[in-house]
KESE-705841 format. One record per atom (N, C-alpha, C, CB): residue number from 1; residue in three letters; atom name; x, y, z. Coordinates in nm, 3 decimals, m for minus. Glycine has a CB too. Example, Ala and Ser with C-alpha at 12.3 -4.5 7.8 and 13.67 -1.06 7.14 Angstrom:
BEGIN
+-----+------+------+---------+---------+---------+
! seq ! type ! atom !      px !      py !      pz !
+-----+------+------+---------+---------+---------+
!   1 !  ALA !    N !   1.319 !  m0.569 !   0.780 !
!   1 !  ALA !   CA !   1.230 !  m0.450 !   0.780 !
!   1 !  ALA !    C !   1.320 !  m0.330 !   0.780 !
!   1 !  ALA !   CB !   1.131 !  m0.447 !   0.905 !
!   2 !  SER !    N !   1.285 !  m0.225 !   0.708 !
!   2 !  SER !   CA !   1.367 !  m0.106 !   0.714 !
!   2 !  SER !    C !   1.290 !   0.003 !   0.787 !
!   2 !  SER !   CB !   1.408 !  m0.060 !   0.572 !
+-----+------+------+---------+---------+---------+
end
This chain:
BEGIN
+-----+------+------+---------+---------+---------+
! seq ! type ! atom !      px !      py !      pz !
+-----+------+------+---------+---------+---------+
!   1 !  MET !    N !   0.086 !  m0.117 !   0.000 !
!   1 !  MET !   CA !   0.000 !   0.000 !   0.000 !
!   1 !  MET !    C !   0.090 !   0.123 !   0.000 !
!   1 !  MET !   CB !  m0.097 !   0.000 !   0.122 !
!   2 !  ASP !    N !   0.060 !   0.219 !  m0.083 !
!   2 !  ASP !   CA !   0.144 !   0.337 !  m0.096 !
!   2 !  ASP !    C !   0.097 !   0.456 !  m0.012 !
!   2 !  ASP !   CB !   0.150 !   0.377 !  m0.239 !
!   3 !  GLY !    N !  m0.006 !   0.439 !   0.068 !
!   3 !  GLY !   CA !  m0.054 !   0.546 !   0.154 !
!   3 !  GLY !    C !  m0.149 !   0.642 !   0.086 !
!   3 !  GLY !   CB !   0.062 !   0.621 !   0.207 !
!   4 !  SER !    N !  m0.186 !   0.615 !  m0.039 !
!   4 !  SER !   CA !  m0.274 !   0.708 !  m0.111 !
!   4 !  SER !    C !  m0.417 !   0.706 !  m0.057 !
!   4 !  SER !   CB !  m0.274 !   0.674 !  m0.258 !
!   5 !  ASP !    N !  m0.454 !   0.602 !   0.017 !
!   5 !  ASP !   CA !  m0.588 !   0.595 !   0.075 !
!   5 !  ASP !    C !  m0.603 !   0.684 !   0.197 !
!   5 !  ASP !   CB !  m0.622 !   0.452 !   0.112 !
!   6 !  PHE !    N !  m0.491 !   0.732 !   0.251 !
!   6 !  PHE !   CA !  m0.497 !   0.813 !   0.372 !
!   6 !  PHE !    C !  m0.582 !   0.938 !   0.352 !
!   6 !  PHE !   CB !  m0.356 !   0.853 !   0.416 !
!   7 !  GLY !    N !  m0.564 !   1.007 !   0.243 !
!   7 !  GLY !   CA !  m0.642 !   1.128 !   0.215 !
!   7 !  GLY !    C !  m0.789 !   1.097 !   0.200 !
!   7 !  GLY !   CB !  m0.592 !   1.195 !   0.090 !
!   8 !  PHE !    N !  m0.820 !   0.986 !   0.139 !
!   8 !  PHE !   CA !  m0.959 !   0.944 !   0.121 !
!   8 !  PHE !    C !  m1.024 !   0.915 !   0.256 !
!   8 !  PHE !   CB !  m0.967 !   0.821 !   0.030 !
!   9 !  ASP !    N !  m0.955 !   0.840 !   0.341 !
!   9 !  ASP !   CA !  m1.008 !   0.807 !   0.474 !
!   9 !  ASP !    C !  m1.029 !   0.934 !   0.557 !
!   9 !  ASP !   CB !  m0.914 !   0.710 !   0.547 !
!  10 !  GLU !    N !  m0.935 !   1.026 !   0.546 !
!  10 !  GLU !   CA !  m0.946 !   1.152 !   0.620 !
!  10 !  GLU !    C !  m1.066 !   1.233 !   0.570 !
!  10 !  GLU !   CB !  m0.816 !   1.234 !   0.606 !
!  11 !  ARG !    N !  m1.086 !   1.233 !   0.440 !
!  11 !  ARG !   CA !  m1.200 !   1.306 !   0.381 !
!  11 !  ARG !    C !  m1.333 !   1.246 !   0.429 !
!  11 !  ARG !   CB !  m1.193 !   1.301 !   0.225 !
!  12 !  ILE !    N !  m1.342 !   1.114 !   0.431 !
!  12 !  ILE !   CA !  m1.463 !   1.047 !   0.479 !
!  12 !  ILE !    C !  m1.486 !   1.079 !   0.626 !
!  12 !  ILE !   CB !  m1.454 !   0.893 !   0.459 !
!  13 !  ARG !    N !  m1.381 !   1.080 !   0.705 !
!  13 !  ARG !   CA !  m1.391 !   1.114 !   0.847 !
!  13 !  ARG !    C !  m1.444 !   1.257 !   0.865 !
!  13 !  ARG !   CB !  m1.254 !   1.097 !   0.916 !
!  14 !  ASP !    N !  m1.392 !   1.350 !   0.785 !
!  14 !  ASP !   CA !  m1.438 !   1.489 !   0.790 !
!  14 !  ASP !    C !  m1.584 !   1.500 !   0.750 !
!  14 !  ASP !   CB !  m1.352 !   1.577 !   0.700 !
!  15 !  LEU !    N !  m1.624 !   1.428 !   0.647 !
!  15 !  LEU !   CA !  m1.764 !   1.430 !   0.603 !
!  15 !  LEU !    C !  m1.856 !   1.375 !   0.711 !
!  15 !  LEU !   CB !  m1.780 !   1.350 !   0.472 !
!  16 !  LYS !    N !  m1.811 !   1.270 !   0.779 !
!  16 !  LYS !   CA !  m1.892 !   1.211 !   0.886 !
!  16 !  LYS !    C !  m1.908 !   1.309 !   1.002 !
!  16 !  LYS !   CB !  m1.829 !   1.080 !   0.936 !
!  17 !  LYS !    N !  m1.801 !   1.384 !   1.033 !
!  17 !  LYS !   CA !  m1.810 !   1.486 !   1.138 !
!  17 !  LYS !    C !  m1.911 !   1.593 !   1.100 !
!  17 !  LYS !   CB !  m1.672 !   1.551 !   1.164 !
!  18 !  GLN !    N !  m1.903 !   1.639 !   0.975 !
!  18 !  GLN !   CA !  m1.998 !   1.739 !   0.926 !
!  18 !  GLN !    C !  m2.141 !   1.686 !   0.935 !
!  18 !  GLN !   CB !  m1.965 !   1.780 !   0.781 !
!  19 !  LEU !    N !  m2.158 !   1.561 !   0.898 !
!  19 !  LEU !   CA !  m2.290 !   1.498 !   0.901 !
!  19 !  LEU !    C !  m2.343 !   1.492 !   1.044 !
!  19 !  LEU !   CB !  m2.283 !   1.357 !   0.841 !
!  20 !  ASP !    N !  m2.259 !   1.453 !   1.138 !
!  20 !  ASP !   CA !  m2.301 !   1.447 !   1.278 !
!  20 !  ASP !    C !  m2.347 !   1.584 !   1.328 !
!  20 !  ASP !   CB !  m2.187 !   1.394 !   1.366 !
!  21 !  ILE !    N !  m2.269 !   1.686 !   1.296 !
!  21 !  ILE !   CA !  m2.303 !   1.822 !   1.339 !
!  21 !  ILE !    C !  m2.436 !   1.866 !   1.279 !
!  21 !  ILE !   CB !  m2.191 !   1.921 !   1.301 !
!  22 !  LEU !    N !  m2.452 !   1.842 !   1.150 !
!  22 !  LEU !   CA !  m2.577 !   1.881 !   1.084 !
!  22 !  LEU !    C !  m2.697 !   1.806 !   1.141 !
!  22 !  LEU !   CB !  m2.568 !   1.855 !   0.934 !
!  23 !  GLU !    N !  m2.680 !   1.678 !   1.169 !
!  23 !  GLU !   CA !  m2.792 !   1.600 !   1.225 !
!  23 !  GLU !    C !  m2.831 !   1.652 !   1.363 !
!  23 !  GLU !   CB !  m2.755 !   1.451 !   1.233 !
!  24 !  LYS !    N !  m2.731 !   1.689 !   1.445 !
!  24 !  LYS !   CA !  m2.761 !   1.746 !   1.577 !
!  24 !  LYS !    C !  m2.833 !   1.879 !   1.563 !
!  24 !  LYS !   CB !  m2.632 !   1.763 !   1.659 !
!  25 !  ASP !    N !  m2.783 !   1.964 !   1.474 !
!  25 !  ASP !   CA !  m2.847 !   2.094 !   1.451 !
!  25 !  ASP !    C !  m2.989 !   2.076 !   1.399 !
!  25 !  ASP !   CB !  m2.763 !   2.178 !   1.353 !
!  26 !  HIS !    N !  m3.007 !   1.979 !   1.312 !
!  26 !  HIS !   CA !  m3.140 !   1.952 !   1.255 !
!  26 !  HIS !    C !  m3.238 !   1.911 !   1.365 !
!  26 !  HIS !   CB !  m3.131 !   1.841 !   1.148 !
!  27 !  ARG !    N !  m3.192 !   1.825 !   1.456 !
!  27 !  ARG !   CA !  m3.278 !   1.783 !   1.568 !
!  27 !  ARG !    C !  m3.312 !   1.902 !   1.658 !
!  27 !  ARG !   CB !  m3.209 !   1.673 !   1.650 !
!  28 !  ALA !    N !  m3.214 !   1.989 !   1.682 !
!  28 !  ALA !   CA !  m3.238 !   2.107 !   1.765 !
!  28 !  ALA !    C !  m3.340 !   2.200 !   1.701 !
!  28 !  ALA !   CB !  m3.107 !   2.183 !   1.791 !
!  29 !  ILE !    N !  m3.328 !   2.220 !   1.570 !
!  29 !  ILE !   CA !  m3.426 !   2.304 !   1.500 !
!  29 !  ILE !    C !  m3.563 !   2.238 !   1.503 !
!  29 !  ILE !   CB !  m3.382 !   2.329 !   1.354 !
!  30 !  ASP !    N !  m3.567 !   2.107 !   1.488 !
!  30 !  ASP !   CA !  m3.694 !   2.035 !   1.492 !
!  30 !  ASP !    C !  m3.764 !   2.057 !   1.626 !
!  30 !  ASP !   CB !  m3.671 !   1.885 !   1.468 !
!  31 !  LEU !    N !  m3.689 !   2.053 !   1.734 !
!  31 !  LEU !   CA !  m3.746 !   2.078 !   1.867 !
!  31 !  LEU !    C !  m3.798 !   2.221 !   1.878 !
!  31 !  LEU !   CB !  m3.642 !   2.051 !   1.976 !
!  32 !  GLU !    N !  m3.721 !   2.315 !   1.825 !
!  32 !  GLU !   CA !  m3.763 !   2.456 !   1.829 !
!  32 !  GLU !    C !  m3.889 !   2.478 !   1.745 !
!  32 !  GLU !   CB !  m3.649 !   2.547 !   1.778 !
!  33 !  VAL !    N !  m3.896 !   2.414 !   1.630 !
!  33 !  VAL !   CA !  m4.016 !   2.423 !   1.546 !
!  33 !  VAL !    C !  m4.137 !   2.368 !   1.622 !
!  33 !  VAL !   CB !  m3.997 !   2.346 !   1.413 !
!  34 !  SER !    N !  m4.120 !   2.255 !   1.685 !
!  34 !  SER !   CA !  m4.230 !   2.195 !   1.761 !
!  34 !  SER !    C !  m4.275 !   2.288 !   1.874 !
!  34 !  SER !   CB !  m4.187 !   2.059 !   1.819 !
!  35 !  ARG !    N !  m4.179 !   2.349 !   1.942 !
!  35 !  ARG !   CA !  m4.211 !   2.441 !   2.050 !
!  35 !  ARG !    C !  m4.290 !   2.562 !   1.999 !
!  35 !  ARG !   CB !  m4.084 !   2.487 !   2.121 !
!  36 !  LEU !    N !  m4.241 !   2.620 !   1.888 !
!  36 !  LEU !   CA !  m4.309 !   2.736 !   1.833 !
!  36 !  LEU !    C !  m4.450 !   2.702 !   1.785 !
!  36 !  LEU !   CB !  m4.228 !   2.794 !   1.718 !
!  37 !  GLN !    N !  m4.465 !   2.583 !   1.728 !
!  37 !  GLN !   CA !  m4.598 !   2.542 !   1.681 !
!  37 !  GLN !    C !  m4.694 !   2.523 !   1.798 !
!  37 !  GLN !   CB !  m4.589 !   2.413 !   1.599 !
!  38 !  SER !    N !  m4.647 !   2.464 !   1.906 !
!  38 !  SER !   CA !  m4.734 !   2.439 !   2.020 !
!  38 !  SER !    C !  m4.766 !   2.566 !   2.097 !
!  38 !  SER !   CB !  m4.670 !   2.336 !   2.113 !
!  39 !  ASP !    N !  m4.673 !   2.663 !   2.095 !
!  39 !  ASP !   CA !  m4.695 !   2.790 !   2.165 !
!  39 !  ASP !    C !  m4.766 !   2.893 !   2.079 !
!  39 !  ASP !   CB !  m4.562 !   2.847 !   2.211 !
!  40 !  LYS !    N !  m4.796 !   2.856 !   1.955 !
!  40 !  LYS !   CA !  m4.852 !   2.952 !   1.859 !
!  40 !  LYS !    C !  m4.762 !   3.075 !   1.851 !
!  40 !  LYS !   CB !  m4.998 !   2.993 !   1.900 !
!  41 !  GLY !    N !  m4.632 !   3.047 !   1.840 !
!  41 !  GLY !   CA !  m4.531 !   3.153 !   1.842 !
!  41 !  GLY !    C !  m4.523 !   3.230 !   1.712 !
!  41 !  GLY !   CB !  m4.397 !   3.094 !   1.873 !
!  42 !  ASP !    N !  m4.416 !   3.303 !   1.698 !
!  42 !  ASP !   CA !  m4.388 !   3.389 !   1.583 !
!  42 !  ASP !    C !  m4.389 !   3.307 !   1.454 !
!  42 !  ASP !   CB !  m4.253 !   3.461 !   1.601 !
!  43 !  MET !    N !  m4.486 !   3.334 !   1.368 !
!  43 !  MET !   CA !  m4.501 !   3.257 !   1.245 !
!  43 !  MET !    C !  m4.387 !   3.282 !   1.146 !
!  43 !  MET !   CB !  m4.634 !   3.289 !   1.179 !
!  44 !  ILE !    N !  m4.333 !   3.402 !   1.144 !
!  44 !  ILE !   CA !  m4.222 !   3.432 !   1.054 !
!  44 !  ILE !    C !  m4.098 !   3.355 !   1.097 !
!  44 !  ILE !   CB !  m4.192 !   3.584 !   1.051 !
!  45 !  ALA !    N !  m4.071 !   3.354 !   1.226 !
!  45 !  ALA !   CA !  m3.957 !   3.278 !   1.278 !
!  45 !  ALA !    C !  m3.977 !   3.129 !   1.250 !
!  45 !  ALA !   CB !  m3.939 !   3.302 !   1.430 !
!  46 !  LEU !    N !  m4.099 !   3.083 !   1.264 !
!  46 !  LEU !   CA !  m4.131 !   2.943 !   1.238 !
!  46 !  LEU !    C !  m4.102 !   2.906 !   1.092 !
!  46 !  LEU !   CB !  m4.278 !   2.914 !   1.271 !
!  47 !  GLN !    N !  m4.144 !   2.992 !   0.999 !
!  47 !  GLN !   CA !  m4.119 !   2.966 !   0.858 !
!  47 !  GLN !    C !  m3.969 !   2.967 !   0.827 !
!  47 !  GLN !   CB !  m4.191 !   3.070 !   0.771 !
!  48 !  ARG !    N !  m3.896 !   3.058 !   0.889 !
!  48 !  ARG !   CA !  m3.750 !   3.063 !   0.868 !
!  48 !  ARG !    C !  m3.684 !   2.935 !   0.919 !
!  48 !  ARG !   CB !  m3.689 !   3.185 !   0.939 !
!  49 !  LEU !    N !  m3.727 !   2.891 !   1.035 !
!  49 !  LEU !   CA !  m3.671 !   2.767 !   1.090 !
!  49 !  LEU !    C !  m3.703 !   2.647 !   1.001 !
!  49 !  LEU !   CB !  m3.725 !   2.742 !   1.231 !
!  50 !  LYS !    N !  m3.824 !   2.643 !   0.949 !
!  50 !  LYS !   CA !  m3.862 !   2.533 !   0.860 !
!  50 !  LYS !    C !  m3.778 !   2.532 !   0.733 !
!  50 !  LYS !   CB !  m4.011 !   2.542 !   0.825 !
!  51 !  ARG !    N !  m3.755 !   2.651 !   0.676 !
!  51 !  ARG !   CA !  m3.670 !   2.658 !   0.556 !
!  51 !  ARG !    C !  m3.527 !   2.614 !   0.588 !
!  51 !  ARG !   CB !  m3.670 !   2.802 !   0.498 !
!  52 !  SER !    N !  m3.477 !   2.659 !   0.702 !
!  52 !  SER !   CA !  m3.343 !   2.620 !   0.743 !
!  52 !  SER !    C !  m3.334 !   2.469 !   0.763 !
!  52 !  SER !   CB !  m3.304 !   2.693 !   0.873 !
!  53 !  LYS !    N !  m3.438 !   2.414 !   0.821 !
!  53 !  LYS !   CA !  m3.444 !   2.269 !   0.843 !
!  53 !  LYS !    C !  m3.442 !   2.193 !   0.711 !
!  53 !  LYS !   CB !  m3.570 !   2.232 !   0.924 !
!  54 !  LEU !    N !  m3.515 !   2.243 !   0.611 !
!  54 !  LEU !   CA !  m3.516 !   2.179 !   0.480 !
!  54 !  LEU !    C !  m3.380 !   2.187 !   0.412 !
!  54 !  LEU !   CB !  m3.623 !   2.242 !   0.391 !
!  55 !  ARG !    N !  m3.314 !   2.304 !   0.424 !
!  55 !  ARG !   CA !  m3.180 !   2.316 !   0.365 !
!  55 !  ARG !    C !  m3.083 !   2.219 !   0.432 !
!  55 !  ARG !   CB !  m3.128 !   2.461 !   0.380 !
!  56 !  MET !    N !  m3.096 !   2.206 !   0.564 !
!  56 !  MET !   CA !  m3.011 !   2.110 !   0.636 !
!  56 !  MET !    C !  m3.039 !   1.967 !   0.591 !
!  56 !  MET !   CB !  m3.032 !   2.123 !   0.788 !
!  57 !  ARG !    N !  m3.165 !   1.935 !   0.572 !
!  57 !  ARG !   CA !  m3.202 !   1.801 !   0.529 !
!  57 !  ARG !    C !  m3.140 !   1.771 !   0.392 !
!  57 !  ARG !   CB !  m3.357 !   1.785 !   0.523 !
!  58 !  ASP !    N !  m3.142 !   1.868 !   0.302 !
!  58 !  ASP !   CA !  m3.080 !   1.850 !   0.171 !
!  58 !  ASP !    C !  m2.930 !   1.827 !   0.185 !
!  58 !  ASP !   CB !  m3.106 !   1.972 !   0.081 !
!  59 !  GLU !    N !  m2.865 !   1.904 !   0.271 !
!  59 !  GLU !   CA !  m2.721 !   1.889 !   0.291 !
!  59 !  GLU !    C !  m2.689 !   1.755 !   0.357 !
!  59 !  GLU !   CB !  m2.667 !   2.005 !   0.376 !
!  60 !  ILE !    N !  m2.773 !   1.713 !   0.449 !
!  60 !  ILE !   CA !  m2.755 !   1.581 !   0.513 !
!  60 !  ILE !    C !  m2.764 !   1.471 !   0.408 !
!  60 !  ILE !   CB !  m2.861 !   1.559 !   0.625 !
!  61 !  SER !    N !  m2.861 !   1.481 !   0.320 !
!  61 !  SER !   CA !  m2.876 !   1.381 !   0.213 !
!  61 !  SER !    C !  m2.755 !   1.381 !   0.120 !
!  61 !  SER !   CB !  m3.003 !   1.407 !   0.133 !
!  62 !  ARG !    N !  m2.707 !   1.500 !   0.087 !
!  62 !  ARG !   CA !  m2.589 !   1.511 !   0.000 !
!  62 !  ARG !    C !  m2.467 !   1.447 !   0.064 !
!  62 !  ARG !   CB !  m2.561 !   1.658 !  m0.034 !
!  63 !  LEU !    N !  m2.445 !   1.475 !   0.192 !
!  63 !  LEU !   CA !  m2.330 !   1.418 !   0.262 !
!  63 !  LEU !    C !  m2.342 !   1.266 !   0.274 !
!  63 !  LEU !   CB !  m2.317 !   1.480 !   0.401 !
!  64 !  ARG !    N !  m2.462 !   1.218 !   0.304 !
!  64 !  ARG !   CA !  m2.480 !   1.072 !   0.311 !
!  64 !  ARG !    C !  m2.449 !   1.007 !   0.177 !
!  64 !  ARG !   CB !  m2.624 !   1.039 !   0.353 !
!  65 !  GLY !    N !  m2.486 !   1.074 !   0.068 !
!  65 !  GLY !   CA !  m2.456 !   1.020 !  m0.065 !
!  65 !  GLY !    C !  m2.306 !   1.014 !  m0.092 !
!  65 !  GLY !   CB !  m2.523 !   1.105 !  m0.171 !
!  66 !  LEU !    N !  m2.232 !   1.110 !  m0.040 !
!  66 !  LEU !   CA !  m2.087 !   1.109 !  m0.057 !
!  66 !  LEU !    C !  m2.020 !   1.003 !   0.030 !
!  66 !  LEU !   CB !  m2.029 !   1.246 !  m0.024 !
!  67 !  ILE !    N !  m2.072 !   0.986 !   0.151 !
!  67 !  ILE !   CA !  m2.012 !   0.891 !   0.244 !
!  67 !  ILE !    C !  m2.051 !   0.748 !   0.209 !
!  67 !  ILE !   CB !  m2.053 !   0.922 !   0.388 !
!  68 !  TYR !    N !  m2.177 !   0.727 !   0.177 !
!  68 !  TYR !   CA !  m2.229 !   0.594 !   0.146 !
!  68 !  TYR !    C !  m2.288 !   0.593 !   0.005 !
!  68 !  TYR !   CB !  m2.336 !   0.551 !   0.251 !
!  69 !  PRO !    N !  m2.202 !   0.590 !  m0.095 !
!  69 !  PRO !   CA !  m2.253 !   0.597 !  m0.233 !
!  69 !  PRO !    C !  m2.343 !   0.477 !  m0.266 !
!  69 !  PRO !   CB !  m2.136 !   0.604 !  m0.334 !
!  70 !  ASN !    N !  m2.444 !   0.505 !  m0.344 !
!  70 !  ASN !   CA !  m2.538 !   0.400 !  m0.386 !
!  70 !  ASN !    C !  m2.483 !   0.336 !  m0.513 !
!  70 !  ASN !   CB !  m2.682 !   0.459 !  m0.411 !
!  71 !  ILE !    N !  m2.401 !   0.233 !  m0.493 !
!  71 !  ILE !   CA !  m2.333 !   0.167 !  m0.605 !
!  71 !  ILE !    C !  m2.420 !   0.052 !  m0.653 !
!  71 !  ILE !   CB !  m2.192 !   0.116 !  m0.563 !
!  72 !  ILE !    N !  m2.459 !   0.061 !  m0.778 !
!  72 !  ILE !   CA !  m2.541 !  m0.045 !  m0.838 !
!  72 !  ILE !    C !  m2.447 !  m0.136 !  m0.916 !
!  72 !  ILE !   CB !  m2.654 !   0.013 !  m0.931 !
!  73 !  ALA !    N !  m2.446 !  m0.262 !  m0.874 !
!  73 !  ALA !   CA !  m2.354 !  m0.357 !  m0.937 !
!  73 !  ALA !    C !  m2.417 !  m0.421 !  m1.058 !
!  73 !  ALA !   CB !  m2.312 !  m0.465 !  m0.839 !
+-----+------+------+---------+---------+---------+
end
């Protein structure tokens, strides 16, 4: 082995860290959305949080695709 896989493994590790952070943030926003909905809170803030949550979900999906590619044999 010539060590060329080291960069690849490091990249996957970094992507997994990013994924973990995004998933935690997504859960936190989900809790905040639930709280605002139950309190009949600020509807503008609620819509912003929902949009942010959707953007995070897209990024989570993108990262999962990079980490766990769907290889069809």
